[in-house]
N, C-alpha and C positions, 0 to 999 in steps of 0.2 A: 396426679401430681398430686394429690390430695392425702393420697397413703403415704407417700414420700416426706413431704414438707410441710403437713399440717398435724399430720397424728402423732398427739405427744406420749401418747403410751410405749414402753420402754421395749413392750415385746413385741411390737411392730417393728422388725426390720427386715433387710433384706427378703423384703417382699416384690415380686413381678406380677401384674396382673398379665395372664393370658390370654384372658379371653373374658367375654360378656354373654352370658343368654338371655335375653327379654322374653316374659310372659309376653303372648299376642296381646294382652288386653293392658300392656305395660305396667301392671301395678307391683312387679316382683320381676328380679332379676336375680340370676345365680353367677358369681363374680369367681371366676378360675384362675387362680392362683398358684405360685410355686415359690418356695421356699427355701433359701440354700441352708443348710445346716441338717442337724439329725432328727429323727421323729419328734424327741422332747422338744426341740426348736421351735418344731412346723406346729405342735399341738398349740404352742403359748402363743406364736403368734396367732395362729386362726382364732385363739379365743380372746386377745388384743384386738382383732380384726371386728369379731362380734361383738365387743363390746362399745367399738367405735362408730359402730353402724349406723347408727341415729344422726351423729357429726357428718358421716360422709354423705347422708342422704340428705342432709341439709343444703351441704354443699353442691350435692347435685340438684336441688332444687331452685337453689340458686342459679343455676345457669342453664337450667332448660325451662321450657317454658309448656308444660304440661295440666292436663288438670291431676293425675295423681301423680307423686314420685315414687319409683319404684321401690320397696321393700329388698335391701339387702342380704341376700345368702351367700358367704364364703366357703368355696370348697377348696381342695387341694387338689392341683394338676399335677400329676406326677408323669405328665409325658417329657418331660424335660431331664429328671432323673433318670428316666427310663433309657432315652436314646443316649444320654453318656453310658451308661452301663453297659449298653447294648456296643458300641464302638469301643467300648474298654477290652469288653470280647473278644470280636470280632481283630482287634489290633494284638491280642494273644497269640489268636489260633491262623491268623494269615501270616503269608509269607513278608519279608520287609519289600516294599514296591522302592525301585531306583529313584533317586531324585532326579530333581527337573534336569540338572545341568548333566546328568548323564545319557537322558533319554534325547534330547533336543537338539539338534544340530544349531552351532553357532548361526544367528542369522546375517546376512550380510548387512554390511552398511550402506544406509541410503542415503544419496548426496542431497543436501536442503537445497533449496531454491537461489540461495546466494550462489551455491557453487555452478547453477546453469549460464 
């Protein structure tokens, strides 16, 4: 939430955290992010996140009670963009599917308890 509402770096926008991997000793964490936009926008956003890491670590320190505050490293998660691209390619090669209205018979109306 702090990335969305508190980071003031203009490069950090359209960022979604998709997952976090914590080291076993809890001293570091890899934050996987998805960034909407092209490669240039992704690079800028990752630079902004790296510059904001200290601030975000302090926000985490305020919220958790551990001996160490994890050092954050941000990495791009390309999974969402890959899944969108795969869906687009499948849509191009597969035949169109009939709409739900064409395949499902209309359900009979059910009488309400007031009618009984």
